[in-house]
C-alpha positions in Angstrom: -14.7 47.1 69.8 -12.2 49.6 68.4 -13.6 52.2 70.7 -12.3 50.2 73.6 -8.7 50.3 72.4 -7.6 53.8 73.2 -9.3 54.5 76.6 -9.0 50.9 77.6 -5.3 50.9 76.8 -4.7 54.1 78.7 -6.7 53.1 81.8 -5.0 49.6 81.8 -1.6 51.3 81.4 -2.3 53.7 84.3 -3.6 51.0 86.6 -0.5 48.8 85.8 1.8 51.7 86.3 0.2 52.4 89.7 0.6 48.8 90.7 4.2 48.6 89.6 5.2 52.0 91.1 6.9 50.5 94.2 9.2 48.5 91.9 10.1 51.2 89.4 13.5 52.9 89.6 12.1 56.2 91.0 13.4 58.6 93.6 11.8 58.5 97.0 8.6 60.6 96.7 8.9 62.0 100.2 12.7 62.7 100.3 13.3 66.5 100.3 16.1 68.3 98.5 15.7 71.9 99.4 18.7 72.9 97.4 17.0 71.9 94.2 13.5 73.1 95.1 11.4 74.4 92.1 14.0 73.0 89.6 12.4 72.8 86.2 14.6 69.8 85.2 17.3 67.7 86.7 19.0 64.4 85.7 16.6 61.7 86.9 13.8 64.2 87.4 12.3 64.9 83.9 9.4 66.8 85.4 11.5 68.8 87.9 11.2 69.2 91.7 8.4 70.6 93.8 8.5 73.3 96.5 10.4 71.0 98.9 12.7 69.6 96.3 10.7 66.3 95.9 10.7 64.5 92.6 7.5 65.5 90.7 7.3 62.4 88.4 7.7 60.1 91.4 4.9 61.9 93.3 2.6 61.8 90.2 2.9 58.0 90.0 2.6 57.5 93.8 -0.3 59.9 93.8 -2.0 57.9 91.1 -1.6 54.8 93.2 -3.2 56.6 96.2 -6.0 58.3 94.3 -7.0 55.3 92.2 -6.9 53.0 95.2 -9.3 55.2 97.1 -11.6 55.8 94.1 -11.8 52.2 92.9 -12.2 50.8 96.4 -15.0 53.3 97.3 -16.8 52.8 93.9 -16.5 49.0 94.2 -18.0 49.0 97.7 -20.8 51.4 96.7 -21.4 49.4 93.6 -21.7 46.0 95.3 -23.9 47.2 98.1 -26.0 49.5 95.9 -26.5 47.0 93.1 -27.6 44.4 95.7 -30.1 46.7 97.3 -31.4 47.8 93.9 -31.8 44.2 92.7 -33.7 43.2 95.8 -35.8 46.4 95.8 -36.7 46.1 92.1 -37.5 42.4 92.2 -39.3 42.0 95.6 -40.7 45.6 95.9 -42.7 46.1 99.1 -40.8 46.7 102.3 -37.4 46.0 100.7 -38.1 48.8 98.1 -39.2 51.2 100.8 -36.1 50.7 103.0 -33.6 50.7 100.1 -34.9 53.6 98.1 -35.7 55.8 101.1 -32.2 55.3 102.5 -30.9 56.4 99.1 -33.2 59.4 99.1 -32.0 60.5 102.6 -28.4 60.4 101.5 -29.1 62.3 98.4 -30.7 65.1 100.5 -27.3 66.1 101.8 -24.9 68.0 99.5 -22.0 65.6 98.7 -19.1 67.9 99.7 -20.8 69.1 102.9 -21.6 65.5 103.9 -18.0 64.5 103.2 -16.6 67.4 105.1 -18.9 66.5 108.1 -17.8 62.9 108.2 -14.1 63.6 107.7 -14.3 66.3 110.4 -15.9 63.9 112.9 -13.7 60.9 112.1 -10.5 62.6 111.2 -8.7 62.6 107.8 -7.2 59.4 106.4 -7.5 56.9 103.6 -10.0 54.7 105.5 -12.3 57.5 106.3 -12.1 58.8 102.8 -13.2 55.4 101.4 -16.1 55.2 103.9 -17.3 58.7 102.9 -17.1 58.1 99.2 -18.8 54.8 99.5 -21.8 56.4 101.2 -21.8 59.3 98.8 -22.1 57.1 95.7 -24.3 54.3 97.1 -27.6 56.0 96.2 -26.6 56.4 92.6 -26.1 52.6 92.2 -29.4 51.9 94.1 -31.5 54.1 92.0 -30.0 53.1 88.6 -30.2 49.4 89.5 -33.8 49.7 90.8 -35.0 51.5 87.7 -33.3 49.0 85.4 -34.7 46.0 87.3 -38.2 47.4 87.0 -37.7 47.7 83.3 -36.0 44.3 82.8 -38.4 42.4 85.1 -41.2 42.8 82.6 -39.3 41.5 79.6 -40.2 38.2 78.0 -36.8 36.6 78.5 -37.1 37.1 82.3 -40.6 35.4 82.2 -39.1 32.7 80.1 -36.4 31.9 82.7 -39.0 32.0 85.4 -41.0 29.5 83.4 -37.9 27.3 83.4 -38.2 27.1 87.1 -34.9 28.9 87.9 -34.6 30.1 91.5 -34.8 33.8 92.2 -31.0 34.3 93.0 -30.1 32.6 89.7 -32.6 34.7 87.8 -31.2 37.9 89.4 -27.6 37.0 88.9 -27.6 35.3 85.5 -30.6 36.9 83.7 -31.4 40.3 85.2 -27.9 41.5 86.2 -26.1 40.9 82.9 -28.9 42.9 81.1 -28.5 45.9 83.4 -24.7 45.8 83.3 -24.4 48.6 80.8 -26.0 51.3 83.0 -24.3 49.9 86.0 -20.9 50.2 84.3 -21.6 53.8 83.3 -22.6 54.5 86.9 -19.3 52.9 88.1 -17.3 55.0 85.7 -19.0 58.1 87.0 -18.5 57.1 90.6 -14.7 56.4 90.0 -14.2 59.7 88.2 -16.2 61.6 90.8 -14.4 59.9 93.6 -11.0 60.9 92.2 -12.2 64.5 92.0 -13.7 64.5 95.6 -10.6 62.8 96.9 -8.4 65.4 95.3 -10.7 68.2 96.6 -10.6 66.9 100.2 -6.9 66.3 100.0 -6.5 69.9 98.7 -8.4 71.1 101.8 -6.2 68.9 104.1 -9.1 66.5 104.9 -8.2 63.6 102.6 -5.0 61.7 102.2 -2.7 62.5 105.1 0.9 63.8 104.2 3.5 62.8 103.5 1.6 60.2 101.4 1.5 61.6 97.9 -1.8 62.4 96.2 -2.8 64.6 93.3 -4.9 66.8 95.6 -2.0 67.4 97.9 0.3 68.2 94.9 -2.2 70.8 93.6 -2.5 72.3 97.1 1.3 72.6 97.4 1.7 74.0 93.9 -0.8 76.8 94.6 1.6 78.9 96.6 4.3 78.7 93.9 2.4 78.7 90.7 3.8 82.1 89.6 7.4 80.8 90.0 6.8 77.2 88.8 3.4 76.9 86.9 4.2 73.4 85.7 3.9 72.1 89.2 0.2 72.9 88.9 0.0 71.6 85.4 1.2 68.0 85.9 -1.3 66.8 88.6 -4.2 68.6 86.9 -3.3 67.0 83.6 -3.1 63.6 85.2 -6.4 64.1 86.9 -8.2 65.3 83.7 -6.9 62.7 81.4 -7.6 59.9 83.9 -11.2 60.9 84.3 -11.8 61.4 80.6 -10.3 58.0 79.8 -12.4 56.2 82.4 -15.6 57.7 81.1 -14.8 56.9 77.5 -13.8 53.3 78.5 -17.0 52.6 80.4 -19.2 54.1 77.6 -17.4 51.8 75.1 -17.9 48.8 77.4 -21.6 49.6 77.8 -22.0 49.7 74.1 -20.1 46.4 73.7 -22.2 44.5 76.2 -25.6 45.9 75.1 -26.7 43.4 72.5 -30.4 44.0 73.1 -30.4 45.0 70.3 -53.7 34.4 54.1 -53.8 30.8 53.3 -56.4 28.2 52.5 -57.6 26.2 55.5 -55.5 23.1 55.2 -56.6 19.5 55.5 -56.1 17.6 58.8 -52.7 16.1 59.2 -53.1 12.4 58.3 -50.3 11.2 60.6 -52.0 12.7 63.6 -55.5 11.5 62.6 -55.3 8.0 61.1 -52.2 6.5 62.7 -53.0 6.7 66.4 -50.7 3.7 67.0 -47.7 6.1 66.7 -48.7 7.8 69.9 -47.9 6.4 73.3 -50.8 4.9 75.1 -53.0 7.5 76.8 -54.1 7.5 80.4 -57.8 7.9 81.0 -57.1 10.7 83.5 -56.2 14.1 82.0 -52.7 15.4 82.4 -53.9 18.9 83.2 -57.5 19.5 84.4 -58.3 23.2 84.5 -61.6 23.9 86.4 -63.3 27.3 86.6 -60.2 29.4 86.4 -61.0 33.1 87.2 -58.3 35.8 87.3 -59.0 39.2 88.9 -57.1 42.5 88.6 -57.8 45.4 90.9 -58.0 48.8 89.1 -59.0 52.3 90.2 -62.3 51.7 88.5 -63.0 48.4 90.3 -62.1 44.7 89.9 -61.9 43.3 86.4 -61.9 39.7 85.3 -59.8 39.2 82.1 -60.2 35.4 82.6 -63.5 34.0 83.9 -64.6 30.4 84.5 -62.2 28.8 82.1 -62.4 25.0 82.0 -60.6 22.5 79.8 -58.5 19.3 80.1 -55.4 18.1 78.3 -54.5 14.4 78.0 -51.0 12.9 77.6 -50.0 12.7 74.0 -52.8 15.1 72.9 -52.8 18.6 71.6 -55.4 21.1 72.8 -55.6 24.5 71.0 -56.9 27.7 72.5 -58.0 30.2 69.9 -59.6 33.6 69.9 -58.9 37.3 69.2 -56.4 39.3 71.1 -57.8 40.3 74.4 -59.8 37.0 74.9 -57.7 35.9 77.8 -55.8 33.0 76.2 -52.3 33.9 77.2 -53.3 35.1 80.7 -55.0 31.7 81.3 -51.7 30.0 80.4 -49.5 32.2 82.5 -51.9 31.5 85.4 -51.3 27.8 85.1 -47.5 28.5 85.1 -47.7 30.8 88.1 -46.4 33.7 86.1 -49.2 36.2 86.6 -48.1 39.9 86.9 -48.2 41.3 90.5 -51.4 43.2 89.8 -53.3 40.0 88.9 -54.4 37.1 91.1 -56.3 33.8 90.7 -59.7 34.4 92.4 -61.3 31.0 91.7 -60.6 27.7 90.2 -58.2 24.8 90.3 -55.5 23.5 87.9 -55.0 19.8 88.7 -51.7 18.4 87.4 -50.9 14.8 88.3 -53.0 15.0 91.4 -51.8 18.5 92.6 -53.5 21.8 92.3 -51.0 24.1 90.7 -52.9 27.2 91.7 -52.5 26.4 95.5 -49.0 25.1 95.5 -46.3 27.1 97.4 -44.1 29.1 95.0 -41.0 26.9 95.7 -42.9 23.8 94.6 -44.3 25.5 91.6 -40.9 26.8 90.6 -39.6 23.2 90.6 -42.4 22.2 88.2 -41.7 25.2 85.8 -39.2 24.2 83.2 -39.3 20.6 84.5 -42.6 18.8 84.4 -44.3 21.8 82.8 -42.6 24.0 80.2 -43.6 27.0 78.1 -42.6 28.4 74.8 -43.2 32.1 74.5 -44.5 34.1 71.6 -41.5 36.2 70.5 -38.2 34.3 70.7 -36.2 37.5 70.2 -37.5 39.1 73.3 -37.8 35.8 75.3 -34.1 34.9 74.8 -31.6 36.8 76.9 -29.7 39.1 74.5 -26.4 39.0 76.5 -26.0 35.3 76.8 -25.1 32.8 74.1 -28.0 30.5 73.1 -26.1 27.4 74.2 -25.6 28.8 77.7 -29.3 29.6 77.9 -30.2 26.0 77.0 -27.7 24.8 79.5 -29.2 27.1 82.1 -32.5 25.3 81.8 -30.7 22.1 82.6 -28.7 23.4 85.5 -31.8 25.0 87.1 -33.4 21.5 87.6 -30.6 18.9 87.7 -27.4 18.4 89.7 -25.1 18.3 86.7 -21.8 19.8 85.9 -21.5 22.9 83.6 -19.6 21.0 80.9 -22.1 18.1 80.9 -24.9 20.7 80.6 -23.2 22.4 77.7 -22.8 19.1 75.9 -26.4 18.2 76.4 -27.4 21.7 75.2 -25.7 21.0 71.9 -27.5 17.7 71.6 -30.8 19.4 72.3 -30.1 22.0 69.6 -29.3 19.2 67.1 -32.5 17.4 68.2 -34.7 20.4 67.3 -33.2 20.6 63.9 -30.5 23.3 64.1 -27.7 22.6 61.7 -24.1 22.8 63.1 -25.4 22.9 66.7 -21.9 23.3 68.2 -21.3 26.5 66.3 -24.8 27.8 66.8 -24.6 27.2 70.5 -21.9 29.9 70.7 -24.1 32.4 68.8 -26.0 35.2 70.4 -29.8 35.5 69.7 -29.4 38.4 67.3 -27.1 36.2 65.2 -29.9 33.6 64.5 -32.9 33.7 62.3 -36.4 33.8 63.7 -37.0 30.1 63.0 -33.7 29.2 64.7 -34.5 31.3 67.7 -37.9 29.6 68.1 -36.1 26.2 67.8 -33.8 27.3 70.6 -36.8 28.2 72.8 -38.3 24.8 72.1 -34.9 23.2 73.0 -35.0 25.1 76.3 -38.5 23.9 77.0 -37.7 20.3 76.3 -34.4 20.3 78.2 -35.9 18.4 81.2 -38.4 16.2 79.3 -41.6 18.0 80.3 -44.9 16.1 80.5 -46.9 19.3 79.6 -45.8 21.9 77.1 -47.6 25.2 76.7 -46.8 27.0 73.4 -48.0 30.6 73.2 -48.1 31.7 69.5 -45.0 29.7 68.6 -45.2 30.5 64.9 -46.1 34.2 65.1 -44.1 36.4 62.7 -42.5 33.4 61.0 -42.9 32.8 57.2 -45.0 29.8 56.2 -42.1 27.5 55.5 -40.5 28.0 58.9 -44.0 27.9 60.5 -44.6 24.5 58.9 -41.2 23.2 60.1 -41.9 24.4 63.7 -45.3 22.7 63.7 -43.8 19.5 62.3 -41.2 19.6 65.1 -43.8 20.1 67.8 -45.9 17.2 66.5 -42.9 14.9 66.2 -41.7 15.7 69.8 -45.3 15.2 71.1 -45.4 11.8 69.5 -42.0 10.7 70.7 -42.3 12.0 74.3 -46.1 11.5 74.8 -46.4 14.9 76.3 -49.5 17.0 76.4 -49.4 20.1 74.3 -51.5 23.3 74.8 -51.2 25.5 71.7 -52.3 29.1 72.0 -52.8 30.7 68.5 -54.8 33.0 66.4 -54.5 30.8 63.3 -57.3 28.3 62.7 -55.1 26.8 60.0 -52.5 25.9 62.6 -55.2 24.4 64.8 -56.5 22.2 61.9 -53.0 21.0 61.2 -51.8 19.9 64.7 -54.6 19.9 67.3 -57.2 17.3 68.2 -59.3 19.4 70.6 -60.0 23.1 70.5 -61.2 25.7 73.0 -62.6 28.9 71.6 -62.4 31.9 73.9 -64.0 35.3 73.6 -64.0 38.2 76.2 -62.4 36.1 79.0 -64.8 33.1 78.6 -64.9 29.8 76.9 -67.6 30.0 74.3 -67.1 26.6 72.6 -65.1 23.5 73.3 -64.9 20.2 71.3 -62.8 18.1 68.9 -61.3 20.0 66.0 -63.1 17.9 63.4 -66.5 18.5 65.0 -66.0 22.2 65.7 -64.7 23.1 62.3 -67.2 21.0 60.4 -70.2 22.3 62.4 -69.6 25.3 64.7 -72.3 25.8 67.3 -71.4 29.3 68.6 -71.8 32.3 66.3 -68.3 33.5 67.2 -66.7 30.2 66.2 -68.6 30.4 62.9 -67.4 34.0 62.4 -63.8 33.0 63.0 -64.0 30.3 60.4 -65.7 32.6 57.9 -62.8 35.0 58.4 -60.3 32.5 57.0 -59.6 32.7 53.3 -61.1 29.7 51.5 -60.5 29.3 47.8 -62.4 31.9 45.7 -64.6 33.0 48.7 -63.4 36.3 50.2 -63.0 36.2 54.0 -65.7 37.8 56.1 -64.6 40.2 58.7 -66.1 40.3 62.2 -67.6 43.8 62.9 -66.5 45.6 66.0 -63.8 44.7 68.5 -63.5 42.7 71.7 -64.9 44.8 74.6 -62.6 46.0 77.4 -62.5 43.9 80.6 -64.1 46.8 82.5 -67.0 47.0 80.0 -68.1 43.4 79.5 -71.8 43.2 78.3 -74.1 41.9 81.0 -75.5 39.0 79.0 -73.8 37.3 76.0 -70.5 39.1 75.5 -70.5 38.5 71.7 -74.1 39.8 71.3 -73.0 43.4 70.3 -71.1 41.9 67.3 -73.4 39.0 66.6 -75.8 39.1 63.6 -78.1 36.5 65.4 -78.5 38.4 68.7 -82.0 38.6 70.2 -83.4 40.3 73.3 -83.0 37.0 75.3 -79.2 37.2 74.7 -79.1 40.1 77.2 -79.3 37.5 80.0 -76.0 35.7 81.2 -75.2 32.7 79.1 -74.1 29.5 80.9 -71.7 27.0 79.3 -73.9 24.0 78.5 -73.3 20.5 77.1 -74.1 20.0 73.4 -73.5 16.3 73.0 -69.7 15.7 73.3 -69.1 19.4 73.1 -69.9 22.5 75.2 -71.2 25.9 74.0 -72.1 29.2 75.6 -75.2 30.2 73.5 -78.9 29.8 74.2 -79.7 29.7 70.5 -77.2 27.1 69.4 -79.8 24.5 68.6 -81.7 26.6 66.1 -78.5 28.1 64.6 -76.9 24.7 64.1 -80.1 23.2 62.6 
């Protein structure tokens, strides 16, 4: 913050001086005194008189008023219009992107000074014309900077997290995206103001800018040119004012940019008794599932053809129950969850399937209806809380944002409720922590904040994507305890996406094992862990450290989506593969479970 003091103080002083100039005890800047022309110093005129006997200090201050008014007004207009176009182009893409970016490219094709000269020549000199010209000149810079930053920020987890809360698009753009691109925009604004001061002075020097007798620094430099041999200081003062002002503006906005840029093996445990032998603690369950996912298939068009990173995924989640989805990275777990939330990236689409939630198919709902469900009836906790939380907003404000996105409630009431939510998820001193930024909290606290945001509107279904990744075992246990407690108290359904079978054994009742975009086994945790039917499930369990037995690694890697094997997708890594495994494998019933393996009977015997 110390970097702000010197340039900030100078710019503030200069702006204040320009605003107060009409009320300062200064000589009339346009009154001529030919008898004292070119005087180096006179009482009341410490900087002397110009070629017409006008007071130099008075003209410097009045010139600052004119130059800064033109520069700031033009930069502000260009900034507002350019940032708006850049936000819309970067977020919606398509036709909006084409029109906005192409207009900016057309303007950039013209040399700035030549374009300014052309417009001023056609419309005539004057302050209004000058502001119009400079706004057009600096509009493309704001469009291009904002567009590029929105493209970058749009893929960040904290933007997806706000989308998952169900916030409308204008609120996402203004409260989430815009604050995170404020640094580059401020730098662009400083460059635009500094450049506008220079261009204004240049056009005024040529007689095409501010119209005399109004003082401006460009007009002063023009007038001093003819007398610089007799009175060189007449050229020094306006040039010095111009140089120091531009330098201070650039230093100030660089400092502001830096100030606002805050982006900166265990044994398989026993099943948790409280979730297994005390079912009376859970609310009564409905026979109908809360979420019924049927045959979900996601497609992505690539230059090499269409790939299916999620294929024919089916499972159901009941109220008050926890279903875990496990599998190696690349199995399609997170993509299936984001499909349910309606948060697929633009290149992906749901090709087949249905996701029934309380009688409605989430996959076919209009975006506006789905947005109302996100963060309300359905919430999601993302994997990395540091990247999912907005780095430029206090955590209390972000929890309150989740409330304001869905309820007609005042900001103060939302802030109070946010503090209560932080206390509920186990954050000590919640009022003080609510005023902290994400980087000031530990990983466990940040994850608790994410859970508080997800629970802000009492969701009936919570999807937790790797909620304990990168947390130490103590914090991991606390987070799992918290999720289990909230599930019991609220009776909500929980979908837990994880790599850890230990976590599954601790909190889940049902498990879905995914491999290479498909469900390969589904059943209760107790049955699947005690007697796995699919070789992949057995390999995952064997890879978990268990007492003195060393874990067994799984040879090979998950194949790429554009190179799925024709038959059983696990066959290239499976020690039990046979020629008949080269045929496609259906998901078939195995008692109360389902398995995708034609040899499951003989392998489980």
